[in-house]
PLY file of the C-alpha trace (Angstrom):
ply
format ascii 1.0
element vertex 261
property float x
property float y
property float z
element edge 260
property int vertex1
property int vertex2
end_header
7.50 -18.15 22.33
10.63 -18.69 24.90
12.30 -15.77 26.41
15.47 -16.31 24.35
13.39 -16.49 20.79
11.52 -13.52 21.81
14.37 -11.20 22.44
15.77 -12.44 19.20
12.50 -11.68 17.55
12.39 -8.22 19.20
15.84 -7.49 18.07
15.60 -8.35 14.81
13.27 -5.43 14.52
13.82 -1.27 14.58
12.13 0.21 17.94
10.25 2.51 14.97
8.84 -0.42 13.70
7.51 -1.94 17.13
6.10 1.49 17.97
3.73 1.39 14.87
2.56 -2.18 15.14
1.74 -0.64 18.94
-0.24 2.22 17.26
-2.17 -0.33 14.93
-3.37 -2.26 18.06
-4.10 0.71 19.85
-6.81 2.27 16.94
-7.99 -1.36 16.87
-9.64 -1.04 20.55
-9.62 2.67 20.76
-13.05 2.87 21.37
-12.71 1.15 24.75
-9.06 1.52 25.34
-6.41 -1.15 25.83
-4.30 -2.24 28.37
-0.37 -2.76 28.62
-0.75 -6.58 29.26
-3.13 -7.12 26.25
-0.60 -4.65 23.99
2.26 -6.69 24.85
0.65 -9.64 24.18
-0.48 -9.07 20.88
2.62 -7.08 19.59
4.65 -10.29 20.94
7.04 -7.99 23.06
8.37 -8.28 26.48
6.38 -6.04 29.06
9.28 -3.75 29.65
9.77 -3.23 25.96
6.31 -2.20 25.25
6.04 0.17 28.54
8.98 2.17 27.09
7.49 2.08 23.45
4.28 3.35 24.77
5.81 6.34 26.90
7.34 7.25 24.16
4.21 7.37 22.41
2.51 9.20 25.01
5.50 11.76 25.57
5.09 12.23 21.48
1.09 13.02 21.89
0.57 10.11 19.47
-1.12 8.29 22.59
-2.81 9.19 25.53
-2.57 7.34 28.86
-5.73 6.74 31.35
-3.84 6.77 34.91
-6.98 5.34 36.47
-8.18 2.94 33.76
-4.77 2.29 32.96
-5.67 2.20 29.16
-4.06 4.11 25.94
-6.32 5.25 23.28
-4.82 7.34 20.23
-3.71 11.17 21.04
-4.77 14.22 19.45
-1.58 14.68 17.66
-2.02 12.00 15.78
-5.27 13.13 14.20
-3.64 16.31 13.82
-0.78 15.13 11.79
-3.73 13.42 9.82
-5.26 16.27 8.64
-1.73 18.22 7.89
-1.56 20.28 4.68
-0.96 17.68 2.06
-2.01 14.51 4.17
-4.47 12.41 2.03
-6.91 13.12 5.18
-6.87 16.79 4.60
-8.92 15.78 1.05
-11.53 13.68 2.89
-14.20 15.53 1.41
-13.04 15.39 -2.31
-12.67 11.77 -1.61
-15.93 11.34 -0.53
-17.58 13.60 -3.12
-15.70 11.82 -6.03
-15.28 8.02 -4.65
-18.82 7.05 -6.42
-17.18 8.11 -9.76
-14.13 6.25 -8.99
-15.66 3.00 -7.82
-18.28 2.92 -11.13
-15.05 3.60 -13.30
-13.06 0.95 -12.20
-16.24 -1.74 -12.00
-16.91 -0.83 -15.62
-13.28 -0.79 -17.09
-11.93 -3.90 -14.78
-8.69 -1.46 -14.12
-7.58 0.22 -11.11
-8.88 3.92 -10.97
-6.45 6.73 -9.06
-7.91 10.05 -7.86
-5.20 12.75 -7.69
-5.41 16.38 -6.43
-2.99 19.26 -6.79
-0.94 19.93 -3.75
1.28 23.21 -4.36
3.27 21.86 -7.72
2.80 18.35 -7.31
-0.25 15.70 -7.82
-1.17 13.84 -4.58
-2.85 10.53 -4.58
-5.50 10.48 -2.37
-7.64 7.12 -3.35
-7.32 4.20 -4.94
-9.93 1.70 -6.46
-8.39 -1.65 -7.46
-9.87 -3.28 -10.69
-10.75 -6.76 -11.27
-8.51 -7.59 -14.16
-5.98 -10.32 -12.94
-2.84 -8.42 -13.99
-2.61 -5.32 -11.53
-0.86 -2.40 -12.99
-1.18 -0.32 -9.29
1.88 2.31 -9.81
0.26 4.65 -6.98
-0.78 4.58 -3.12
-2.68 6.91 -1.49
-0.50 9.71 -0.16
2.03 9.09 -3.18
3.47 12.51 -4.53
4.67 13.19 -8.00
5.62 16.18 -9.69
2.65 17.69 -12.09
3.04 16.32 -15.40
4.43 12.69 -14.13
1.67 10.40 -15.05
-1.68 10.64 -16.60
-3.68 12.15 -13.47
-0.70 14.28 -12.62
-0.51 15.64 -16.47
-4.20 16.48 -16.56
-4.04 18.37 -13.33
-1.12 20.65 -14.73
-2.93 20.78 -18.02
-6.16 22.22 -17.03
-4.16 25.03 -14.63
-3.97 28.63 -16.39
-1.44 28.78 -19.16
1.11 30.86 -17.09
0.86 28.45 -14.58
1.40 25.67 -16.46
4.01 26.94 -17.92
6.18 27.92 -15.23
5.41 24.21 -13.25
7.31 22.87 -16.59
10.12 25.27 -16.99
11.02 24.49 -13.21
10.55 20.67 -13.55
12.88 20.39 -16.34
15.41 18.16 -14.88
12.98 16.27 -12.86
11.00 15.03 -15.44
14.02 13.35 -16.90
14.29 11.02 -13.85
10.62 9.61 -15.02
11.36 7.14 -17.62
10.88 8.44 -21.42
9.42 11.70 -19.95
10.99 14.89 -20.64
9.72 18.23 -20.83
8.87 17.99 -24.93
6.73 14.61 -23.64
4.93 16.81 -20.85
4.12 19.77 -23.39
2.61 17.09 -25.72
0.28 15.58 -23.02
-0.69 19.13 -22.12
-1.60 20.09 -26.21
-3.10 16.65 -25.94
-5.88 18.01 -23.43
-6.25 20.88 -24.61
-7.70 19.34 -27.66
-9.37 16.32 -26.53
-10.00 17.18 -22.57
-8.32 13.89 -21.85
-4.40 12.72 -21.37
-2.86 9.83 -22.36
0.39 8.29 -20.83
1.47 5.71 -23.47
4.36 4.14 -21.31
6.44 6.75 -21.07
7.24 6.22 -17.13
6.73 2.24 -16.78
7.32 0.05 -19.56
4.38 -1.67 -20.67
2.20 0.21 -18.16
-0.31 2.97 -19.77
-2.71 5.31 -18.26
-5.80 7.79 -19.28
-6.72 10.66 -16.80
-8.92 13.58 -17.04
-9.34 16.96 -14.93
-12.24 17.37 -12.62
-14.01 20.01 -12.45
-17.19 21.06 -9.97
-20.21 23.00 -10.81
-18.57 26.25 -10.27
-15.64 25.21 -12.96
-13.15 25.06 -10.17
-10.44 22.40 -10.78
-11.28 20.08 -8.24
-9.02 16.63 -8.85
-7.87 14.37 -11.56
-9.06 10.72 -12.22
-7.24 8.56 -13.87
-7.19 4.66 -15.39
-3.84 2.79 -15.34
-3.75 -1.12 -17.21
-0.86 -2.80 -19.55
-0.34 -1.08 -22.71
-2.30 -3.65 -24.37
-5.32 -3.02 -23.08
-5.29 0.54 -23.75
-5.33 1.29 -27.63
-7.29 3.81 -29.18
-10.56 2.68 -29.24
-10.64 1.44 -25.43
-9.04 4.97 -24.48
-12.39 6.67 -25.79
-14.28 4.32 -24.04
-12.69 4.62 -20.77
-12.56 8.33 -21.05
-16.27 8.27 -21.70
-17.11 5.90 -19.14
-15.30 8.30 -16.88
-17.23 11.04 -18.03
-20.44 9.69 -17.53
-19.25 8.47 -13.74
-18.31 12.22 -13.23
-21.85 13.39 -14.68
-23.97 11.16 -12.20
-22.25 12.97 -9.21
-22.50 16.82 -10.91
-19.15 16.91 -12.07
-17.33 17.65 -15.45
-14.26 17.03 -17.30
0 1
1 2
2 3
3 4
4 5
5 6
6 7
7 8
8 9
9 10
10 11
11 12
12 13
13 14
14 15
15 16
16 17
17 18
18 19
19 20
20 21
21 22
22 23
23 24
24 25
25 26
26 27
27 28
28 29
29 30
30 31
31 32
32 33
33 34
34 35
35 36
36 37
37 38
38 39
39 40
40 41
41 42
42 43
43 44
44 45
45 46
46 47
47 48
48 49
49 50
50 51
51 52
52 53
53 54
54 55
55 56
56 57
57 58
58 59
59 60
60 61
61 62
62 63
63 64
64 65
65 66
66 67
67 68
68 69
69 70
70 71
71 72
72 73
73 74
74 75
75 76
76 77
77 78
78 79
79 80
80 81
81 82
82 83
83 84
84 85
85 86
86 87
87 88
88 89
89 90
90 91
91 92
92 93
93 94
94 95
95 96
96 97
97 98
98 99
99 100
100 101
101 102
102 103
103 104
104 105
105 106
106 107
107 108
108 109
109 110
110 111
111 112
112 113
113 114
114 115
115 116
116 117
117 118
118 119
119 120
120 121
121 122
122 123
123 124
124 125
125 126
126 127
127 128
128 129
129 130
130 131
131 132
132 133
133 134
134 135
135 136
136 137
137 138
138 139
139 140
140 141
141 142
142 143
143 144
144 145
145 146
146 147
147 148
148 149
149 150
150 151
151 152
152 153
153 154
154 155
155 156
156 157
157 158
158 159
159 160
160 161
161 162
162 163
163 164
164 165
165 166
166 167
167 168
168 169
169 170
170 171
171 172
172 173
173 174
174 175
175 176
176 177
177 178
178 179
179 180
180 181
181 182
182 183
183 184
184 185
185 186
186 187
187 188
188 189
189 190
190 191
191 192
192 193
193 194
194 195
195 196
196 197
197 198
198 199
199 200
200 201
201 202
202 203
203 204
204 205
205 206
206 207
207 208
208 209
209 210
210 211
211 212
212 213
213 214
214 215
215 216
216 217
217 218
218 219
219 220
220 221
221 222
222 223
223 224
224 225
225 226
226 227
227 228
228 229
229 230
230 231
231 232
232 233
233 234
234 235
235 236
236 237
237 238
238 239
239 240
240 241
241 242
242 243
243 244
244 245
245 246
246 247
247 248
248 249
249 250
250 251
251 252
252 253
253 254
254 255
255 256
256 257
257 258
258 259
259 260
C-alpha cells in the first residue's frame, strides 16, 4: 500500500476503531507481548499513528508497556472492566455451570439457545450457542440487555421473581414494553401467568415478526433463581407440540447438570 493510500485508508477509520483493532492484536500476542513495528504492520497503520494510539491505551490502563523489552501487553484496567457489575464476564461461573445444558439444547433442537441472567430490572444475555438450522433467528448477542419481560428468557426470569417484585417491575416498565413490537403490559402479564401454570414461557412473535421463542427459568440446587434458558427459531418451527418437546429437552439437559426449572 502506498503512503497516500494508507493515509486515505487510515482517515476513513475513526481513532477509536483503530485503537480497538490494536487491542485485538495485543490480545492475540498477550502471552509474549508485541512491539510497535509489529502492531503497526498488522493494523496497517503508520508508526506515528500506532505509537499515538498505543500511548492513549497505556495512559488509560488498557495496555501496559515494558520499556526494556519494548513490548505491549493487556493492562489490568481492561480486566477490571471485563469483570465490572453487569458485564457478561462477571457471570462467568453461571455460564460455566450451564454451558453443557445450553450446548445439549442447541444440538438437540437445532436452534439457537440463549442463557440470560437477571441484572437489576433487566435481563442480560451471557451466552449464545448457535443452532444448526439453516435459517438463523439470532436476536441476541452476548452482552445484550433488555427490560425484564422482553423476550422469552427475560419473561421467564421476571415470572420467577416474588409476586410483589414481579408486579413492581411490570408497573415500572409500562411505557417501555410498548417499544417492543406487539408487547404490552397485558401481554407480559399473560406470559407471567403462562409460566406460573406451565413453568415455561412462549414469546409467539410478539417482538419480531415470524420469530418465536420458548424459555424456562433455571434454579440451583438450593432453589435459588440462577438464570433463564431459551430457544429462538422461526415461528413455523415452534408450534404447540414442538414447544413441549423443546421444554422437555431443556429440562433433561438441566437435570443432567443438577439444575431444575
